[in-house]
PDB file with SEQRES, HELIX, SHEET and CRYST1 records, atoms N, CA, C and O in Angstrom:
SEQRES   1 A   66  UNK UNK UNK UNK UNK UNK UNK UNK UNK UNK UNK UNK UNK          
SEQRES   2 A   66  UNK UNK UNK UNK UNK UNK UNK UNK UNK UNK UNK UNK UNK          
SEQRES   3 A   66  UNK UNK UNK UNK UNK UNK UNK UNK UNK UNK UNK UNK UNK          
SEQRES   4 A   66  UNK UNK UNK UNK UNK UNK UNK UNK UNK UNK UNK UNK UNK          
SEQRES   5 A   66  UNK UNK UNK UNK UNK UNK UNK UNK UNK UNK UNK UNK UNK          
SEQRES   6 A   66  UNK                                                          
HELIX    1 AA1 UNK A   16  UNK A   18  5                                   3    
HELIX    2 AA2 UNK A   22  UNK A   30  1                                   9    
HELIX    3 AA3 UNK A   37  UNK A   64  1                                  28    
CRYST1    1.000    1.000    1.000  90.00  90.00  90.00 P 1           1          
ATOM      1  N   UNK A   1      11.701 -29.152 -12.509  1.00  0.00           N  
ATOM      2  CA  UNK A   1      12.591 -28.154 -11.954  1.00  0.00           C  
ATOM      3  C   UNK A   1      12.262 -27.912 -10.502  1.00  0.00           C  
ATOM      4  O   UNK A   1      11.089 -27.804 -10.142  1.00  0.00           O  
ATOM      5  N   UNK A   2      13.270 -27.824  -9.663  1.00  0.00           N  
ATOM      6  CA  UNK A   2      13.036 -27.619  -8.241  1.00  0.00           C  
ATOM      7  C   UNK A   2      12.888 -26.137  -7.926  1.00  0.00           C  
ATOM      8  O   UNK A   2      13.684 -25.308  -8.367  1.00  0.00           O  
ATOM      9  N   UNK A   3      11.833 -25.816  -7.140  1.00  0.00           N  
ATOM     10  CA  UNK A   3      11.635 -24.459  -6.689  1.00  0.00           C  
ATOM     11  C   UNK A   3      11.713 -24.422  -5.154  1.00  0.00           C  
ATOM     12  O   UNK A   3      11.299 -25.367  -4.482  1.00  0.00           O  
ATOM     13  N   UNK A   4      12.233 -23.355  -4.628  1.00  0.00           N  
ATOM     14  CA  UNK A   4      12.244 -23.212  -3.183  1.00  0.00           C  
ATOM     15  C   UNK A   4      10.834 -23.061  -2.686  1.00  0.00           C  
ATOM     16  O   UNK A   4      10.001 -22.497  -3.397  1.00  0.00           O  
ATOM     17  N   UNK A   5      10.517 -23.545  -1.481  1.00  0.00           N  
ATOM     18  CA  UNK A   5       9.130 -23.491  -1.030  1.00  0.00           C  
ATOM     19  C   UNK A   5       8.584 -22.083  -0.804  1.00  0.00           C  
ATOM     20  O   UNK A   5       7.369 -21.884  -0.839  1.00  0.00           O  
ATOM     21  N   UNK A   6       9.449 -21.114  -0.576  1.00  0.00           N  
ATOM     22  CA  UNK A   6       8.977 -19.755  -0.331  1.00  0.00           C  
ATOM     23  C   UNK A   6       9.460 -18.763  -1.409  1.00  0.00           C  
ATOM     24  O   UNK A   6       9.702 -17.589  -1.130  1.00  0.00           O  
ATOM     25  N   UNK A   7       9.589 -19.260  -2.617  1.00  0.00           N  
ATOM     26  CA  UNK A   7       9.974 -18.355  -3.688  1.00  0.00           C  
ATOM     27  C   UNK A   7       8.793 -17.484  -4.082  1.00  0.00           C  
ATOM     28  O   UNK A   7       7.648 -17.795  -3.756  1.00  0.00           O  
ATOM     29  N   UNK A   8       9.069 -16.406  -4.777  1.00  0.00           N  
ATOM     30  CA  UNK A   8       8.011 -15.485  -5.179  1.00  0.00           C  
ATOM     31  C   UNK A   8       7.003 -16.164  -6.077  1.00  0.00           C  
ATOM     32  O   UNK A   8       5.807 -15.890  -5.983  1.00  0.00           O  
ATOM     33  N   UNK A   9       7.451 -17.015  -6.917  1.00  0.00           N  
ATOM     34  CA  UNK A   9       6.546 -17.726  -7.860  1.00  0.00           C  
ATOM     35  C   UNK A   9       5.620 -18.646  -7.095  1.00  0.00           C  
ATOM     36  O   UNK A   9       4.440 -18.733  -7.434  1.00  0.00           O  
ATOM     37  N   UNK A  10       6.106 -19.336  -6.077  1.00  0.00           N  
ATOM     38  CA  UNK A  10       5.247 -20.236  -5.323  1.00  0.00           C  
ATOM     39  C   UNK A  10       4.227 -19.501  -4.461  1.00  0.00           C  
ATOM     40  O   UNK A  10       3.205 -20.079  -4.089  1.00  0.00           O  
ATOM     41  N   UNK A  11       4.487 -18.246  -4.140  1.00  0.00           N  
ATOM     42  CA  UNK A  11       3.537 -17.426  -3.375  1.00  0.00           C  
ATOM     43  C   UNK A  11       2.532 -16.717  -4.269  1.00  0.00           C  
ATOM     44  O   UNK A  11       1.613 -16.070  -3.766  1.00  0.00           O  
ATOM     45  N   UNK A  12       2.689 -16.824  -5.595  1.00  0.00           N  
ATOM     46  CA  UNK A  12       1.729 -16.231  -6.506  1.00  0.00           C  
ATOM     47  C   UNK A  12       2.143 -14.868  -7.012  1.00  0.00           C  
ATOM     48  O   UNK A  12       1.366 -14.215  -7.708  1.00  0.00           O  
ATOM     49  N   UNK A  13       3.335 -14.421  -6.689  1.00  0.00           N  
ATOM     50  CA  UNK A  13       3.797 -13.106  -7.134  1.00  0.00           C  
ATOM     51  C   UNK A  13       4.393 -13.207  -8.510  1.00  0.00           C  
ATOM     52  O   UNK A  13       4.858 -14.267  -8.929  1.00  0.00           O  
ATOM     53  N   UNK A  14       4.377 -12.076  -9.219  1.00  0.00           N  
ATOM     54  CA  UNK A  14       5.014 -12.053 -10.514  1.00  0.00           C  
ATOM     55  C   UNK A  14       6.520 -11.929 -10.309  1.00  0.00           C  
ATOM     56  O   UNK A  14       6.967 -11.303  -9.347  1.00  0.00           O  
ATOM     57  N   UNK A  15       7.286 -12.506 -11.187  1.00  0.00           N  
ATOM     58  CA  UNK A  15       8.749 -12.414 -11.120  1.00  0.00           C  
ATOM     59  C   UNK A  15       9.204 -11.359 -12.107  1.00  0.00           C  
ATOM     60  O   UNK A  15       8.536 -11.117 -13.112  1.00  0.00           O  
ATOM     61  N   UNK A  16      10.330 -10.733 -11.832  1.00  0.00           N  
ATOM     62  CA  UNK A  16      10.767  -9.610 -12.704  1.00  0.00           C  
ATOM     63  C   UNK A  16      11.201 -10.023 -14.109  1.00  0.00           C  
ATOM     64  O   UNK A  16      11.501  -9.156 -14.930  1.00  0.00           O  
ATOM     65  N   UNK A  17      11.244 -11.313 -14.405  1.00  0.00           N  
ATOM     66  CA  UNK A  17      11.705 -11.718 -15.736  1.00  0.00           C  
ATOM     67  C   UNK A  17      10.562 -11.757 -16.756  1.00  0.00           C  
ATOM     68  O   UNK A  17      10.704 -12.393 -17.800  1.00  0.00           O  
ATOM     69  N   UNK A  18       9.433 -11.094 -16.479  1.00  0.00           N  
ATOM     70  CA  UNK A  18       8.336 -11.069 -17.447  1.00  0.00           C  
ATOM     71  C   UNK A  18       8.466  -9.912 -18.437  1.00  0.00           C  
ATOM     72  O   UNK A  18       7.557  -9.696 -19.239  1.00  0.00           O  
ATOM     73  N   UNK A  19       9.582  -9.157 -18.404  1.00  0.00           N  
ATOM     74  CA  UNK A  19       9.826  -8.142 -19.410  1.00  0.00           C  
ATOM     75  C   UNK A  19       9.378  -6.767 -18.961  1.00  0.00           C  
ATOM     76  O   UNK A  19       9.617  -5.799 -19.683  1.00  0.00           O  
ATOM     77  N   UNK A  20       8.749  -6.628 -17.819  1.00  0.00           N  
ATOM     78  CA  UNK A  20       8.302  -5.311 -17.312  1.00  0.00           C  
ATOM     79  C   UNK A  20       9.388  -4.640 -16.499  1.00  0.00           C  
ATOM     80  O   UNK A  20      10.360  -5.280 -16.098  1.00  0.00           O  
ATOM     81  N   UNK A  21       9.224  -3.368 -16.260  1.00  0.00           N  
ATOM     82  CA  UNK A  21      10.132  -2.627 -15.449  1.00  0.00           C  
ATOM     83  C   UNK A  21       9.952  -3.018 -13.978  1.00  0.00           C  
ATOM     84  O   UNK A  21       8.895  -3.509 -13.582  1.00  0.00           O  
ATOM     85  N   UNK A  22      10.983  -2.796 -13.187  1.00  0.00           N  
ATOM     86  CA  UNK A  22      10.927  -3.173 -11.766  1.00  0.00           C  
ATOM     87  C   UNK A  22       9.867  -2.424 -11.041  1.00  0.00           C  
ATOM     88  O   UNK A  22       9.194  -2.997 -10.184  1.00  0.00           O  
ATOM     89  N   UNK A  23       9.680  -1.151 -11.344  1.00  0.00           N  
ATOM     90  CA  UNK A  23       8.657  -0.351 -10.669  1.00  0.00           C  
ATOM     91  C   UNK A  23       7.240  -0.856 -10.947  1.00  0.00           C  
ATOM     92  O   UNK A  23       6.363  -0.774 -10.087  1.00  0.00           O  
ATOM     93  N   UNK A  24       7.026  -1.382 -12.168  1.00  0.00           N  
ATOM     94  CA  UNK A  24       5.706  -1.938 -12.506  1.00  0.00           C  
ATOM     95  C   UNK A  24       5.477  -3.222 -11.732  1.00  0.00           C  
ATOM     96  O   UNK A  24       4.378  -3.452 -11.227  1.00  0.00           O  
ATOM     97  N   UNK A  25       6.468  -4.037 -11.634  1.00  0.00           N  
ATOM     98  CA  UNK A  25       6.352  -5.281 -10.852  1.00  0.00           C  
ATOM     99  C   UNK A  25       6.143  -4.962  -9.357  1.00  0.00           C  
ATOM    100  O   UNK A  25       5.338  -5.615  -8.694  1.00  0.00           O  
ATOM    101  N   UNK A  26       6.843  -3.995  -8.849  1.00  0.00           N  
ATOM    102  CA  UNK A  26       6.671  -3.599  -7.440  1.00  0.00           C  
ATOM    103  C   UNK A  26       5.253  -3.128  -7.204  1.00  0.00           C  
ATOM    104  O   UNK A  26       4.641  -3.509  -6.207  1.00  0.00           O  
ATOM    105  N   UNK A  27       4.699  -2.289  -8.116  1.00  0.00           N  
ATOM    106  CA  UNK A  27       3.357  -1.779  -7.963  1.00  0.00           C  
ATOM    107  C   UNK A  27       2.334  -2.919  -7.996  1.00  0.00           C  
ATOM    108  O   UNK A  27       1.402  -2.947  -7.193  1.00  0.00           O  
ATOM    109  N   UNK A  28       2.513  -3.839  -8.915  1.00  0.00           N  
ATOM    110  CA  UNK A  28       1.602  -4.966  -9.012  1.00  0.00           C  
ATOM    111  C   UNK A  28       1.661  -5.858  -7.772  1.00  0.00           C  
ATOM    112  O   UNK A  28       0.628  -6.296  -7.266  1.00  0.00           O  
ATOM    113  N   UNK A  29       2.868  -6.123  -7.290  1.00  0.00           N  
ATOM    114  CA  UNK A  29       3.018  -7.075  -6.178  1.00  0.00           C  
ATOM    115  C   UNK A  29       2.659  -6.487  -4.831  1.00  0.00           C  
ATOM    116  O   UNK A  29       2.209  -7.206  -3.939  1.00  0.00           O  
ATOM    117  N   UNK A  30       2.852  -5.192  -4.673  1.00  0.00           N  
ATOM    118  CA  UNK A  30       2.635  -4.571  -3.343  1.00  0.00           C  
ATOM    119  C   UNK A  30       1.308  -3.843  -3.227  1.00  0.00           C  
ATOM    120  O   UNK A  30       0.760  -3.783  -2.126  1.00  0.00           O  
ATOM    121  N   UNK A  31       0.773  -3.297  -4.276  1.00  0.00           N  
ATOM    122  CA  UNK A  31      -0.454  -2.506  -4.225  1.00  0.00           C  
ATOM    123  C   UNK A  31      -1.667  -3.218  -4.788  1.00  0.00           C  
ATOM    124  O   UNK A  31      -2.766  -3.052  -4.259  1.00  0.00           O  
ATOM    125  N   UNK A  32      -1.513  -3.989  -5.821  1.00  0.00           N  
ATOM    126  CA  UNK A  32      -2.638  -4.600  -6.510  1.00  0.00           C  
ATOM    127  C   UNK A  32      -2.830  -6.056  -6.219  1.00  0.00           C  
ATOM    128  O   UNK A  32      -3.790  -6.651  -6.708  1.00  0.00           O  
ATOM    129  N   UNK A  33      -1.946  -6.667  -5.431  1.00  0.00           N  
ATOM    130  CA  UNK A  33      -2.096  -8.082  -5.124  1.00  0.00           C  
ATOM    131  C   UNK A  33      -3.296  -8.264  -4.243  1.00  0.00           C  
ATOM    132  O   UNK A  33      -3.426  -7.548  -3.250  1.00  0.00           O  
ATOM    133  N   UNK A  34      -4.191  -9.192  -4.552  1.00  0.00           N  
ATOM    134  CA  UNK A  34      -5.469  -9.325  -3.822  1.00  0.00           C  
ATOM    135  C   UNK A  34      -5.297  -9.551  -2.335  1.00  0.00           C  
ATOM    136  O   UNK A  34      -6.153  -9.134  -1.555  1.00  0.00           O  
ATOM    137  N   UNK A  35      -4.228 -10.189  -1.917  1.00  0.00           N  
ATOM    138  CA  UNK A  35      -4.029 -10.442  -0.491  1.00  0.00           C  
ATOM    139  C   UNK A  35      -3.633  -9.178   0.270  1.00  0.00           C  
ATOM    140  O   UNK A  35      -3.794  -9.122   1.489  1.00  0.00           O  
ATOM    141  N   UNK A  36      -3.127  -8.180  -0.419  1.00  0.00           N  
ATOM    142  CA  UNK A  36      -2.637  -6.993   0.247  1.00  0.00           C  
ATOM    143  C   UNK A  36      -3.570  -5.776   0.109  1.00  0.00           C  
ATOM    144  O   UNK A  36      -3.320  -4.738   0.721  1.00  0.00           O  
ATOM    145  N   UNK A  37      -4.608  -5.894  -0.663  1.00  0.00           N  
ATOM    146  CA  UNK A  37      -5.546  -4.776  -0.847  1.00  0.00           C  
ATOM    147  C   UNK A  37      -6.215  -4.318   0.418  1.00  0.00           C  
ATOM    148  O   UNK A  37      -6.285  -3.109   0.640  1.00  0.00           O  
ATOM    149  N   UNK A  38      -6.728  -5.220   1.295  1.00  0.00           N  
ATOM    150  CA  UNK A  38      -7.364  -4.735   2.530  1.00  0.00           C  
ATOM    151  C   UNK A  38      -6.390  -3.966   3.427  1.00  0.00           C  
ATOM    152  O   UNK A  38      -6.763  -2.939   3.995  1.00  0.00           O  
ATOM    153  N   UNK A  39      -5.188  -4.429   3.560  1.00  0.00           N  
ATOM    154  CA  UNK A  39      -4.192  -3.708   4.360  1.00  0.00           C  
ATOM    155  C   UNK A  39      -3.850  -2.363   3.751  1.00  0.00           C  
ATOM    156  O   UNK A  39      -3.716  -1.370   4.465  1.00  0.00           O  
ATOM    157  N   UNK A  40      -3.708  -2.327   2.444  1.00  0.00           N  
ATOM    158  CA  UNK A  40      -3.414  -1.043   1.769  1.00  0.00           C  
ATOM    159  C   UNK A  40      -4.560  -0.051   1.955  1.00  0.00           C  
ATOM    160  O   UNK A  40      -4.321   1.142   2.139  1.00  0.00           O  
ATOM    161  N   UNK A  41      -5.797  -0.533   1.909  1.00  0.00           N  
ATOM    162  CA  UNK A  41      -6.941   0.361   2.146  1.00  0.00           C  
ATOM    163  C   UNK A  41      -6.956   0.888   3.574  1.00  0.00           C  
ATOM    164  O   UNK A  41      -7.329   2.043   3.786  1.00  0.00           O  
ATOM    165  N   UNK A  42      -6.563   0.079   4.569  1.00  0.00           N  
ATOM    166  CA  UNK A  42      -6.506   0.538   5.938  1.00  0.00           C  
ATOM    167  C   UNK A  42      -5.454   1.649   6.046  1.00  0.00           C  
ATOM    168  O   UNK A  42      -5.715   2.664   6.691  1.00  0.00           O  
ATOM    169  N   UNK A  43      -4.296   1.492   5.447  1.00  0.00           N  
ATOM    170  CA  UNK A  43      -3.280   2.533   5.469  1.00  0.00           C  
ATOM    171  C   UNK A  43      -3.788   3.800   4.801  1.00  0.00           C  
ATOM    172  O   UNK A  43      -3.560   4.901   5.301  1.00  0.00           O  
ATOM    173  N   UNK A  44      -4.463   3.654   3.692  1.00  0.00           N  
ATOM    174  CA  UNK A  44      -5.018   4.799   2.971  1.00  0.00           C  
ATOM    175  C   UNK A  44      -6.052   5.531   3.823  1.00  0.00           C  
ATOM    176  O   UNK A  44      -6.020   6.760   3.891  1.00  0.00           O  
ATOM    177  N   UNK A  45      -6.967   4.816   4.471  1.00  0.00           N  
ATOM    178  CA  UNK A  45      -7.974   5.432   5.317  1.00  0.00           C  
ATOM    179  C   UNK A  45      -7.340   6.151   6.499  1.00  0.00           C  
ATOM    180  O   UNK A  45      -7.724   7.272   6.835  1.00  0.00           O  
ATOM    181  N   UNK A  46      -6.382   5.507   7.116  1.00  0.00           N  
ATOM    182  CA  UNK A  46      -5.704   6.121   8.255  1.00  0.00           C  
ATOM    183  C   UNK A  46      -4.981   7.387   7.888  1.00  0.00           C  
ATOM    184  O   UNK A  46      -5.018   8.365   8.634  1.00  0.00           O  
ATOM    185  N   UNK A  47      -4.317   7.385   6.740  1.00  0.00           N  
ATOM    186  CA  UNK A  47      -3.609   8.546   6.268  1.00  0.00           C  
ATOM    187  C   UNK A  47      -4.592   9.688   5.939  1.00  0.00           C  
ATOM    188  O   UNK A  47      -4.316  10.853   6.228  1.00  0.00           O  
ATOM    189  N   UNK A  48      -5.712   9.349   5.348  1.00  0.00           N  
ATOM    190  CA  UNK A  48      -6.716  10.361   5.026  1.00  0.00           C  
ATOM    191  C   UNK A  48      -7.322  10.970   6.295  1.00  0.00           C  
ATOM    192  O   UNK A  48      -7.533  12.182   6.348  1.00  0.00           O  
ATOM    193  N   UNK A  49      -7.596  10.175   7.288  1.00  0.00           N  
ATOM    194  CA  UNK A  49      -8.114  10.696   8.573  1.00  0.00           C  
ATOM    195  C   UNK A  49      -7.075  11.614   9.231  1.00  0.00           C  
ATOM    196  O   UNK A  49      -7.409  12.685   9.739  1.00  0.00           O  
ATOM    197  N   UNK A  50      -5.840  11.183   9.212  1.00  0.00           N  
ATOM    198  CA  UNK A  50      -4.766  12.002   9.821  1.00  0.00           C  
ATOM    199  C   UNK A  50      -4.631  13.326   9.105  1.00  0.00           C  
ATOM    200  O   UNK A  50      -4.539  14.365   9.758  1.00  0.00           O  
ATOM    201  N   UNK A  51      -4.616  13.322   7.768  1.00  0.00           N  
ATOM    202  CA  UNK A  51      -4.485  14.548   7.003  1.00  0.00           C  
ATOM    203  C   UNK A  51      -5.715  15.425   7.206  1.00  0.00           C  
ATOM    204  O   UNK A  51      -5.578  16.646   7.282  1.00  0.00           O  
ATOM    205  N   UNK A  52      -6.886  14.858   7.294  1.00  0.00           N  
ATOM    206  CA  UNK A  52      -8.089  15.595   7.541  1.00  0.00           C  
ATOM    207  C   UNK A  52      -8.107  16.263   8.911  1.00  0.00           C  
ATOM    208  O   UNK A  52      -8.561  17.399   9.048  1.00  0.00           O  
ATOM    209  N   UNK A  53      -7.614  15.555   9.923  1.00  0.00           N  
ATOM    210  CA  UNK A  53      -7.547  16.132  11.250  1.00  0.00           C  
ATOM    211  C   UNK A  53      -6.557  17.319  11.266  1.00  0.00           C  
ATOM    212  O   UNK A  53      -6.844  18.353  11.868  1.00  0.00           O  
ATOM    213  N   UNK A  54      -5.419  17.170  10.617  1.00  0.00           N  
ATOM    214  CA  UNK A  54      -4.449  18.251  10.577  1.00  0.00           C  
ATOM    215  C   UNK A  54      -5.052  19.486   9.861  1.00  0.00           C  
ATOM    216  O   UNK A  54      -4.895  20.614  10.329  1.00  0.00           O  
ATOM    217  N   UNK A  55      -5.733  19.261   8.737  1.00  0.00           N  
ATOM    218  CA  UNK A  55      -6.350  20.377   8.010  1.00  0.00           C  
ATOM    219  C   UNK A  55      -7.440  21.036   8.858  1.00  0.00           C  
ATOM    220  O   UNK A  55      -7.561  22.261   8.864  1.00  0.00           O  
ATOM    221  N   UNK A  56      -8.224  20.241   9.564  1.00  0.00           N  
ATOM    222  CA  UNK A  56      -9.283  20.772  10.429  1.00  0.00           C  
ATOM    223  C   UNK A  56      -8.695  21.622  11.535  1.00  0.00           C  
ATOM    224  O   UNK A  56      -9.162  22.733  11.786  1.00  0.00           O  
ATOM    225  N   UNK A  57      -7.664  21.101  12.201  1.00  0.00           N  
ATOM    226  CA  UNK A  57      -7.060  21.834  13.344  1.00  0.00           C  
ATOM    227  C   UNK A  57      -6.342  23.089  12.874  1.00  0.00           C  
ATOM    228  O   UNK A  57      -6.320  24.091  13.589  1.00  0.00           O  
ATOM    229  N   UNK A  58      -5.753  23.052  11.681  1.00  0.00           N  
ATOM    230  CA  UNK A  58      -5.081  24.246  11.161  1.00  0.00           C  
ATOM    231  C   UNK A  58      -6.096  25.368  10.877  1.00  0.00           C  
ATOM    232  O   UNK A  58      -5.792  26.545  11.072  1.00  0.00           O  
ATOM    233  N   UNK A  59      -7.293  25.001  10.418  1.00  0.00           N  
ATOM    234  CA  UNK A  59      -8.282  25.979  10.074  1.00  0.00           C  
ATOM    235  C   UNK A  59      -9.159  26.420  11.222  1.00  0.00           C  
ATOM    236  O   UNK A  59      -9.500  27.599  11.322  1.00  0.00           O  
ATOM    237  N   UNK A  60      -9.534  25.492  12.098  1.00  0.00           N  
ATOM    238  CA  UNK A  60     -10.498  25.780  13.141  1.00  0.00           C  
ATOM    239  C   UNK A  60      -9.984  25.499  14.554  1.00  0.00           C  
ATOM    240  O   UNK A  60     -10.782  25.427  15.489  1.00  0.00           O  
ATOM    241  N   UNK A  61      -8.671  25.340  14.729  1.00  0.00           N  
ATOM    242  CA  UNK A  61      -8.114  25.053  16.011  1.00  0.00           C  
ATOM    243  C   UNK A  61      -8.282  26.166  17.024  1.00  0.00           C  
ATOM    244  O   UNK A  61      -8.429  25.900  18.217  1.00  0.00           O  
ATOM    245  N   UNK A  62      -8.263  27.420  16.564  1.00  0.00           N  
ATOM    246  CA  UNK A  62      -8.415  28.521  17.499  1.00  0.00           C  
ATOM    247  C   UNK A  62      -9.820  28.572  18.119  1.00  0.00           C  
ATOM    248  O   UNK A  62      -9.986  29.134  19.202  1.00  0.00           O  
ATOM    249  N   UNK A  63     -10.797  28.018  17.477  1.00  0.00           N  
ATOM    250  CA  UNK A  63     -12.144  27.942  18.037  1.00  0.00           C  
ATOM    251  C   UNK A  63     -12.256  26.948  19.151  1.00  0.00           C  
ATOM    252  O   UNK A  63     -13.144  27.069  19.995  1.00  0.00           O  
ATOM    253  N   UNK A  64     -11.381  25.961  19.185  1.00  0.00           N  
ATOM    254  CA  UNK A  64     -11.443  24.917  20.218  1.00  0.00           C  
ATOM    255  C   UNK A  64     -10.802  25.350  21.512  1.00  0.00           C  
ATOM    256  O   UNK A  64     -11.057  24.743  22.552  1.00  0.00           O  
ATOM    257  N   UNK A  65      -9.972  26.385  21.485  1.00  0.00           N  
ATOM    258  CA  UNK A  65      -9.295  26.870  22.711  1.00  0.00           C  
ATOM    259  C   UNK A  65     -10.140  28.010  23.278  1.00  0.00           C  
ATOM    260  O   UNK A  65     -10.548  28.920  22.556  1.00  0.00           O  
ATOM    261  N   UNK A  66     -10.394  27.939  24.585  1.00  0.00           N  
ATOM    262  CA  UNK A  66     -11.208  28.937  25.236  1.00  0.00           C  
ATOM    263  C   UNK A  66     -10.574  30.278  25.370  1.00  0.00           C  
ATOM    264  O   UNK A  66     -11.185  31.199  25.911  1.00  0.00           O  
TER     265      UNK A  66                                                      
END                                                                             
């Protein structure tokens, strides 16, 4: 059977015809795929630092202004 060179199956992704819901396939392909985990962790760390900075400034921002 002929497959396109850039199909999801040739790239190692799961296809939606495995009987799972679309949201489960999306979660597996975008969050748990080994090639995407380092990038996802970078986004998570960046978001955590951003949220921590906002929380810090909301609580202690008046001490930073003379």
